[in-house]
C-alpha positions as a Python dict, from the first residue, in 0.01 Angstrom:
ca = {
    (1, 'M'): (0, 0, 0),
    (2, 'S'): (142, 341, -100),
    (3, 'E'): (203, 624, 145),
    (4, 'E'): (-57, 834, -42),
    (5, 'K'): (-329, 574, 12),
    (6, 'T'): (-231, 533, 378),
    (7, 'N'): (-251, 908, 440),
    (8, 'L'): (-581, 932, 255),
    (9, 'G'): (-728, 657, 470),
    (10, 'R'): (-613, 832, 785),
    (11, 'R'): (-765, 1164, 675),
    (12, 'N'): (-1094, 995, 588),
    (13, 'A'): (-1098, 830, 929),
    (14, 'L'): (-1049, 1166, 1099),
    (15, 'R'): (-1325, 1319, 886),
    (16, 'L'): (-1558, 1037, 991),
    (17, 'I'): (-1485, 1108, 1357),
    (18, 'A'): (-1547, 1480, 1305),
    (19, 'T'): (-1871, 1410, 1119),
    (20, 'T'): (-1994, 1185, 1401),
    (21, 'A'): (-1913, 1453, 1658),
    (22, 'A'): (-2103, 1712, 1455),
    (23, 'A'): (-2407, 1486, 1438),
    (24, 'V'): (-2433, 1431, 1814),
    (25, 'P'): (-2591, 1768, 1909),
    (26, 'V'): (-2882, 1719, 1671),
    (27, 'I'): (-2967, 1367, 1783),
    (28, 'G'): (-3276, 1375, 2001),
    (29, 'C'): (-3401, 1707, 1866),
    (30, 'S'): (-3761, 1742, 1760),
    (31, 'E'): (-3846, 1557, 1443),
    (32, 'K'): (-3983, 1888, 1309),
    (33, 'V'): (-3627, 2026, 1299),
    (34, 'A'): (-3426, 1939, 986),
    (35, 'Q'): (-3136, 1716, 1075),
    (36, 'K'): (-2847, 1779, 836),
    (37, 'V'): (-2472, 1732, 855),
    (38, 'V'): (-2236, 1889, 602),
    (39, 'V'): (-1957, 1658, 488),
    (40, 'K'): (-1667, 1758, 264),
    (41, 'E'): (-1522, 1477, 55),
    (42, 'E'): (-1177, 1520, -94),
    (43, 'V'): (-1029, 1309, -372),
    (44, 'P'): (-663, 1356, -465),
    (45, 'G'): (-636, 1567, -783),
    (46, 'A'): (-1005, 1671, -783),
    (47, 'E'): (-1213, 1958, -644),
    (48, 'P'): (-1367, 1897, -299),
    (49, 'V'): (-1730, 1784, -309),
    (50, 'V'): (-1970, 1908, -41),
    (51, 'K'): (-2269, 1690, 45),
    (52, 'N'): (-2563, 1733, 282),
    (53, 'L'): (-2635, 1411, 464),
    (54, 'D'): (-2931, 1330, 685),
    (55, 'A'): (-2815, 1293, 1043),
    (56, 'P'): (-2920, 968, 1210),
    (57, 'K'): (-3268, 1004, 1357),
    (58, 'Q'): (-3346, 897, 1709),
    (59, 'T'): (-3688, 773, 1812),
    (60, 'L'): (-3819, 1006, 2081),
    (61, 'A'): (-3918, 869, 2420),
    (62, 'R'): (-4287, 789, 2451),
    (63, 'G'): (-4318, 938, 2799),
    (64, 'T'): (-4457, 618, 2949),
    (65, 'P'): (-4352, 453, 3279),
    (66, 'T'): (-4129, 209, 3087),
    (67, 'D'): (-4001, 469, 2837),
    (68, 'P'): (-3985, 801, 3025),
    (69, 'D'): (-3889, 1127, 2859),
    (70, 'L'): (-3622, 1251, 3099),
    (71, 'L'): (-3593, 1588, 2924),
    (72, 'N'): (-3965, 1659, 2963),
    (73, 'P'): (-4073, 1458, 3269),
    (74, 'V'): (-4442, 1396, 3327),
    (75, 'V'): (-4641, 1171, 3558),
    (76, 'P'): (-4825, 936, 3322),
    (77, 'W'): (-5085, 818, 3573),
    (78, 'E'): (-5387, 976, 3736),
    (79, 'M'): (-5369, 1095, 4095),
    (80, 'Q'): (-5582, 882, 4327),
    (81, 'L'): (-5614, 1079, 4650),
    (82, 'E'): (-5900, 1323, 4690),
    (83, 'K'): (-5887, 1681, 4811),
    (84, 'G'): (-6000, 1596, 5164),
    (85, 'E'): (-5743, 1318, 5196),
    (86, 'L'): (-5468, 1552, 5080),
    (87, 'A'): (-5571, 1811, 5338),
    (88, 'V'): (-5536, 1555, 5619),
    (89, 'L'): (-5199, 1442, 5485),
    (90, 'A'): (-5077, 1801, 5458),
    (91, 'A'): (-5165, 1859, 5823),
    (92, 'L'): (-4988, 1539, 5925),
    (93, 'C'): (-4682, 1626, 5716),
    (94, 'D'): (-4645, 1949, 5911),
    (95, 'V'): (-4657, 1765, 6243),
    (96, 'I'): (-4373, 1541, 6124),
    (97, 'I'): (-4165, 1823, 5971),
    (98, 'P'): (-4291, 2161, 6091),
    (99, 'A'): (-4151, 2494, 5983),
    (100, 'D'): (-3869, 2634, 6194),
    (101, 'E'): (-3617, 2918, 6181),
    (102, 'T'): (-3408, 2747, 5912),
    (103, 'S'): (-3654, 2570, 5683),
    (104, 'P'): (-4020, 2563, 5571),
    (105, 'S'): (-4277, 2301, 5663),
    (106, 'A'): (-4315, 1977, 5469),
    (107, 'S'): (-4648, 2073, 5315),
    (108, 'S'): (-4514, 2406, 5189),
    (109, 'V'): (-4271, 2220, 4961),
    (110, 'G'): (-4545, 1982, 4844),
    (111, 'A'): (-4470, 1669, 5048),
    (112, 'H'): (-4837, 1563, 5047),
    (113, 'H'): (-4847, 1593, 4668),
    (114, 'Y'): (-4543, 1368, 4648),
    (115, 'I'): (-4729, 1110, 4858),
    (116, 'N'): (-5022, 1133, 4618),
    (117, 'E'): (-4796, 1080, 4317),
    (118, 'Y'): (-4622, 787, 4486),
    (119, 'V'): (-4930, 594, 4596),
    (120, 'S'): (-5103, 659, 4262),
    (121, 'A'): (-4834, 476, 4062),
    (122, 'P'): (-4966, 161, 3888),
    (123, 'Y'): (-4727, -85, 4055),
    (124, 'S'): (-4804, -351, 4313),
    (125, 'N'): (-4608, -197, 4602),
    (126, 'N'): (-4752, 147, 4537),
    (127, 'K'): (-5105, 10, 4515),
    (128, 'A'): (-5055, -161, 4851),
    (129, 'D'): (-4931, 166, 4999),
    (130, 'L'): (-5237, 344, 4859),
    (131, 'V'): (-5454, 112, 5069),
    (132, 'T'): (-5236, 185, 5374),
    (133, 'I'): (-5251, 562, 5323),
    (134, 'R'): (-5624, 575, 5252),
    (135, 'G'): (-5704, 347, 5544),
    (136, 'G'): (-5475, 550, 5766),
    (137, 'V'): (-5646, 877, 5677),
    (138, 'V'): (-5981, 722, 5768),
    (139, 'W'): (-5835, 596, 6097),
    (140, 'L'): (-5680, 935, 6178),
    (141, 'E'): (-6003, 1121, 6109),
    (142, 'G'): (-6198, 875, 6323),
    (143, 'E'): (-5953, 904, 6611),
    (144, 'S'): (-5957, 1285, 6588),
    (145, 'K'): (-6336, 1295, 6608),
    (146, 'R'): (-6345, 1039, 6889),
    (147, 'R'): (-6097, 1230, 7105),
    (148, 'F'): (-6157, 1591, 7016),
    (149, 'G'): (-6479, 1604, 6816),
    (150, 'G'): (-6336, 1733, 6489),
    (151, 'S'): (-6128, 1664, 6180),
    (152, 'F'): (-5753, 1627, 6222),
    (153, 'V'): (-5711, 1931, 5997),
    (154, 'D'): (-5901, 2149, 6245),
    (155, 'L'): (-5726, 2034, 6564),
    (156, 'N'): (-5479, 2258, 6739),
    (157, 'E'): (-5113, 2163, 6751),
    (158, 'P'): (-5112, 1995, 7097),
    (159, 'Q'): (-5413, 1783, 6997),
    (160, 'K'): (-5246, 1669, 6675),
    (161, 'V'): (-4925, 1587, 6860),
    (162, 'A'): (-5116, 1391, 7126),
    (163, 'I'): (-5254, 1155, 6862),
    (164, 'C'): (-4919, 1123, 6687),
    (165, 'E'): (-4746, 1041, 7015),
    (166, 'D'): (-4960, 726, 7040),
    (167, 'I'): (-4873, 607, 6688),
    (168, 'K'): (-4518, 731, 6641),
    (169, 'W'): (-4356, 384, 6668),
    (170, 'T'): (-4507, 45, 6585),
    (171, 'R'): (-4291, -124, 6850),
    (172, 'T'): (-4432, 90, 7132),
    (173, 'A'): (-4787, 155, 7011),
    (174, 'K'): (-5068, -16, 7197),
    (175, 'P'): (-5261, -289, 7011),
    (176, 'E'): (-5550, -52, 6940),
    (177, 'F'): (-5307, 192, 6779),
    (178, 'Q'): (-5112, -54, 6561),
    (179, 'A'): (-5305, 28, 6243),
    (180, 'G'): (-5244, 397, 6299),
    (181, 'A'): (-4877, 332, 6375),
    (182, 'R'): (-4825, 144, 6048),
    (183, 'F'): (-4987, 431, 5862),
    (184, 'F'): (-4773, 687, 6045),
    (185, 'A'): (-4454, 490, 5970),
    (186, 'K'): (-4529, 491, 5598),
    (187, 'V'): (-4614, 862, 5594),
    (188, 'R'): (-4299, 946, 5790),
    (189, 'V'): (-4079, 773, 5530),
    (190, 'L'): (-4256, 937, 5236),
    (191, 'V'): (-4254, 1283, 5395),
    (192, 'S'): (-3883, 1257, 5475),
    (193, 'T'): (-3809, 1144, 5120),
    (194, 'A'): (-4013, 1428, 4974),
    (195, 'F'): (-3875, 1702, 5198),
    (196, 'Y'): (-3506, 1613, 5200),
    (197, 'T'): (-3484, 1583, 4823),
    (198, 'T'): (-3591, 1945, 4774),
    (199, 'E'): (-3350, 2239, 4772),
    (200, 'E'): (-3496, 2356, 5103),
    (201, 'G'): (-3455, 2016, 5264),
    (202, 'M'): (-3098, 1966, 5144),
    (203, 'A'): (-3008, 2313, 5269),
    (204, 'D'): (-3161, 2225, 5607),
    (205, 'I'): (-2912, 1941, 5661),
    (206, 'G'): (-2623, 2125, 5498),
    (207, 'Y'): (-2595, 1894, 5199),
    (208, 'V'): (-2408, 2066, 4915),
    (209, 'G'): (-2357, 1771, 4679),
    (210, 'N'): (-2038, 1687, 4494),
    (211, 'R'): (-1806, 1985, 4463),
    (212, 'P'): (-1452, 2009, 4325),
    (213, 'M'): (-1178, 2041, 4588),
    (214, 'A'): (-819, 2152, 4535),
    (215, 'S'): (-716, 1917, 4815),
    (216, 'F'): (-875, 1679, 5065),
    (217, 'P'): (-809, 1780, 5426),
    (218, 'G'): (-957, 1458, 5564),
    (219, 'A'): (-1253, 1399, 5792),
    (220, 'P'): (-1339, 1678, 6039),
    (221, 'P'): (-1206, 1623, 6394),
    (222, 'E'): (-1557, 1608, 6540),
    (223, 'V'): (-1647, 1323, 6303),
    (224, 'L'): (-1334, 1128, 6393),
    (225, 'K'): (-1406, 1180, 6762),
    (226, 'R'): (-1763, 1056, 6725),
    (227, 'L'): (-1633, 741, 6552),
    (228, 'G'): (-1364, 687, 6815),
    (229, 'L'): (-1085, 743, 6565),
    (230, 'D'): (-934, 1061, 6711),
    (231, 'S'): (-654, 893, 6902),
}
């Protein structure tokens, strides 16, 4: 093989790489947008030829649970909880994570709407949790009316806390409060997940994510002391 042919092959290979790189930004664009890549072909001893080639088309995501569109996220299922149920959950969310001097309450960042989205999902575990949440709301409303004569939403803070104290842990709840305790345990997990994945929640615990560091000074002394590694 001559040196000329070897060099020509190398140049063509580099052009192919450049063409592929140029095509990447247009992949995934709307099908309404023309997808073209300009390629210049050179033949020794002849004028360069410029061609317009169709860039490879990519099938767009359908936006379904099994084929989500991550660039334009949507919830492809209907919400199951009703307005009254959401009101009770919002009140309970704020007992679990109330507003303080550093962060807002759970309901103000939409924790109860997250619960609705979660239990409305068409999967077996979520459907089971929907039964738990709906049954728990009924139980909580019944207990509120039995003790204080009104809806949980309308109770004052000490009254709400009094009920929650009896259902805060399944291992310590009395037999008559076990159903309520299982409901409370599920809500507590979902509320915590919802709140601490928001900007407000992450700021509340001082989480800043991955950040570049010029050097790594090691674990803080207070952490080493807590782990018994400060000696």
